[in-house]
C-alpha positions in Angstrom: -61.1 50.0 36.0 -59.9 53.5 35.5 -58.9 54.8 32.1 -57.3 58.0 31.5 -57.6 59.1 27.9 -55.0 61.5 26.1 -55.7 62.9 22.9 -54.3 66.1 21.2 -55.1 65.6 17.3 -58.2 67.7 16.0 -60.3 66.2 13.4 -60.8 62.9 15.3 -63.6 64.2 17.5 -66.3 61.7 16.3 -63.8 58.7 16.8 -62.9 60.0 20.3 -66.6 60.6 21.1 -67.2 56.8 19.9 -64.5 55.6 22.2 -65.8 57.5 25.1 -69.4 56.2 24.6 -68.2 52.6 24.2 -66.2 52.9 27.5 -69.2 54.3 29.2 -71.4 51.5 28.0 -68.7 49.1 29.3 -68.8 50.6 32.7 -65.2 51.7 32.7 -64.3 54.8 35.0 -63.0 57.2 32.4 -61.1 60.6 32.7 -60.0 62.9 29.8 -57.0 65.2 29.4 -58.1 68.8 29.7 -56.5 69.9 26.5 -59.1 68.3 24.5 -62.5 70.3 24.0 -65.0 67.4 24.8 -68.6 68.7 25.9 -69.4 66.0 28.3 -70.3 67.0 31.8 -70.0 63.3 32.9 -66.3 63.2 32.5 -63.5 64.4 34.8 -60.4 66.2 33.4 -56.8 66.0 34.5 -54.2 68.4 33.5 -50.6 67.7 34.6 -48.3 64.9 35.8 -48.9 66.3 39.3 -52.7 65.9 39.1 -52.2 62.3 38.3 -49.9 61.8 41.0 -52.0 63.5 43.7 -55.7 63.0 42.9 -56.4 59.7 41.2 -55.2 56.2 40.7 -55.2 55.1 37.0 -55.0 51.5 35.7 -54.2 52.5 32.0 -53.4 55.7 30.1 -54.8 55.3 26.6 -53.3 57.8 23.9 -55.5 58.3 20.9 -53.6 59.9 17.9 -50.2 59.4 16.2 -46.8 58.6 17.9 -46.4 62.3 18.9 -49.5 61.8 21.1 -48.2 58.6 22.5 -45.0 60.5 23.5 -47.0 63.3 25.0 -49.0 60.8 27.0 -45.6 59.1 28.2 -44.5 62.4 29.3 -47.4 62.8 31.4 -47.1 59.1 33.0 -43.6 59.8 33.6 -42.3 57.7 36.6 -45.9 57.0 37.8 -45.8 53.3 36.6 -49.0 53.4 34.6 -49.0 51.3 31.5 -49.6 53.0 28.3 -51.8 52.0 25.4 -51.8 53.6 21.9 -54.7 53.9 19.5 -53.4 54.9 16.2 -55.4 57.5 14.3 -52.2 58.8 12.4 -50.3 57.4 9.5 -47.5 55.0 10.2 -47.8 54.8 14.1 -44.9 52.6 15.3 -45.9 53.2 19.0 -49.6 53.7 18.8 -50.1 50.1 17.2 -53.9 49.6 17.7 -56.1 50.2 14.7 -59.3 52.5 15.0 -61.1 49.4 13.6 -60.3 47.1 16.4 -60.3 49.3 19.4 -63.2 47.5 21.0 -61.5 44.1 21.0 -58.4 45.8 22.7 -60.5 47.1 25.6 -61.9 43.8 26.0 -58.6 42.2 26.2 -57.6 44.7 28.8 -60.6 43.7 31.0 -59.7 40.1 30.4 -56.2 40.6 31.1 -55.1 39.1 27.9 -51.8 41.1 27.5 -48.4 41.5 28.8 -46.5 44.5 30.0 -43.3 45.5 28.0 -40.9 47.7 29.7 -39.1 50.2 27.4 -35.8 51.9 28.5 -35.6 55.7 28.5 -32.6 58.3 28.4 -32.2 60.9 31.0 -30.6 64.2 30.2 -28.6 66.7 32.5 -27.1 69.9 31.3 -24.4 72.2 32.7 -27.0 75.1 32.9 -30.7 75.1 33.5 -32.8 74.7 30.4 -36.5 75.6 29.8 -37.6 72.1 29.3 -40.7 70.6 31.0 -39.1 67.1 31.5 -35.5 65.6 31.3 -36.2 62.1 30.1 -36.9 60.9 26.5 -39.0 58.2 24.9 -37.6 58.3 21.5 -34.4 60.5 21.1 -32.2 63.4 21.9 -31.4 65.4 19.0 -28.6 67.9 18.5 -28.7 70.1 15.5 -27.5 73.5 14.0 -29.7 76.5 14.5 -29.1 77.7 11.0 -29.3 75.7 7.7 -25.7 76.6 6.6 -24.1 76.0 10.0 -21.8 73.1 10.8 -21.7 71.5 14.2 -18.6 69.8 15.9 -20.3 67.5 18.4 -17.8 65.5 20.7 -18.9 62.7 22.7 -17.3 60.8 25.5 -18.1 57.7 27.3 -16.5 58.4 30.7 -12.9 59.1 30.0 -13.1 57.4 26.6 -13.6 59.6 23.5 -16.1 58.0 21.1 -15.9 60.7 18.4 -16.2 64.2 17.2 -19.3 64.4 14.7 -18.9 67.1 12.0 -22.2 67.7 10.3 -25.8 68.8 10.6 -26.2 67.2 14.0 -26.4 64.0 16.0 -29.2 61.7 17.2 -29.0 59.7 20.3 -31.9 57.4 20.4 -33.5 54.6 22.6 -34.5 51.4 21.2 -38.1 52.8 21.0 -36.9 55.7 19.0 -34.9 53.6 16.6 -37.7 53.6 14.3 -38.3 57.3 14.3 -35.7 60.2 13.1 -32.7 57.8 13.7 -33.9 55.2 11.2 -34.7 58.0 8.6 -30.9 59.0 9.0 -29.9 55.5 8.3 -29.7 54.2 11.9 -30.6 50.4 12.7 -33.9 49.2 13.8 -33.7 47.9 17.4 -36.1 45.7 19.3 -37.7 47.6 22.0 -36.7 45.4 24.9 -32.9 45.9 23.8 -31.0 47.6 26.5 -28.9 49.8 24.3 -28.8 53.2 22.7 -27.7 54.3 19.2 -25.8 57.3 18.2 -26.9 58.4 14.7 -25.1 61.3 12.8 -27.4 63.6 10.7 -25.7 64.4 7.3 -22.2 63.7 8.3 -19.3 65.4 6.6 -17.2 62.3 6.9 -18.4 59.3 4.8 -16.6 56.9 7.2 -18.8 57.8 10.1 -21.7 55.4 10.7 -24.3 54.9 13.5 -23.0 53.3 16.6 -25.1 50.9 18.9 -23.6 51.0 22.5 -24.9 49.7 25.9 -27.6 51.6 27.6 -25.6 51.9 30.8 -22.8 54.0 29.3 -23.3 57.6 30.2 -22.3 60.0 27.6 -20.7 63.6 28.1 -21.2 65.9 25.1 -19.8 69.2 24.0 -20.9 71.2 21.0 -19.0 73.8 19.1 -20.8 75.5 16.2 -20.2 78.6 13.9 -23.3 80.4 15.4 -22.2 79.8 19.2 -25.5 77.9 19.9 -27.3 74.8 18.8 -30.7 73.3 18.8 -31.5 70.6 21.6 -34.7 68.5 21.2 -36.0 65.9 23.9 -38.5 64.1 21.8 -40.9 66.7 20.8 -39.7 69.6 23.0 -36.9 71.9 21.6 -34.9 74.7 22.9 -32.1 76.7 21.7 -29.0 76.7 24.0 -25.4 78.3 23.8 -22.4 76.1 23.1 -21.3 76.6 26.7 -24.1 74.2 27.7 -22.6 70.7 28.1 -25.0 67.6 28.2 -24.8 64.2 29.9 -27.0 61.6 28.8 -27.6 58.4 30.7 -30.1 55.6 31.2 -33.2 56.7 33.0 -33.8 55.0 36.3 -37.4 54.1 35.5 -39.0 52.4 32.4 -42.0 53.2 30.3 -44.5 50.4 30.6 -46.4 49.5 27.4 -49.3 47.2 26.9 -48.6 44.3 24.5 -51.7 42.4 23.4 -52.0 38.8 22.4 -50.9 38.1 18.9 -49.2 41.5 18.5 -45.4 41.3 18.2 -42.8 43.9 17.2 -41.8 41.8 14.1 -45.5 41.8 12.8 -45.6 45.7 13.3 -42.3 46.1 11.5 -43.5 44.0 8.5 -46.7 45.9 8.4 -45.4 49.4 8.5 -42.4 49.0 6.5 -44.0 46.6 3.9 -41.3 44.1 4.5 -41.7 41.0 2.4 -44.1 42.7 0.0 -43.7 41.8 -3.7 -46.1 43.0 -6.3 -45.3 39.8 -8.3 -47.1 37.9 -5.8 -50.2 40.1 -5.6 
């Protein structure tokens, strides 16, 4: 079984070394992303999506870190149909759901095929002018924000010929179900089950109190125009950000491929939500 490890977080060298040594003892075939300095001559390294595509078959990509590392790993996987596993060494970790303490059990379940694959929908972004972005799909969200703290954006969104709204405020988030527990949730957006085939539009600090997050079908393609006082706006696709002029219009649609994630036995989305958000916790009972 071929395991590709991705890790970007410094300060976890000892744990990562522990994972690698365990996998070696269990006779896994391991390769590690070249951005992480590991002094181990027995390990191969890969560097890009093209290397994965052209050089080696991989059974699973394993991300070690927080949700940011998980998203970076997803960007490497792209449309290669490689299932993704996340070991959480960060704080909350909605995506990287495996704890450091039980990583060995998870690899045993991988080998024993005690898991299911969950497909998560992504968003695809096109622009009227070329942008300096490494990829055009998102796992979590597309975020449009003002470039300056005191600037106000007017963001007009259409679904086909139907105008949805002009959002006046600090910005707008268009999130996948996976991204509903990220920036969108912190701005008042709803929590969506990861298998939901929808997207959510969540305004950031709206100047109209009547405007609320809106859940729409994933199949709806959105056309977006931005007008700002500065003549430019900030566009983020997950963790990658660029500043673009107002003349750049966006089209956001459902991506043609899905992200495959590994769902282990006795691990469910609702369990993760209760644990991470402390649902049902009552000090009177403890």
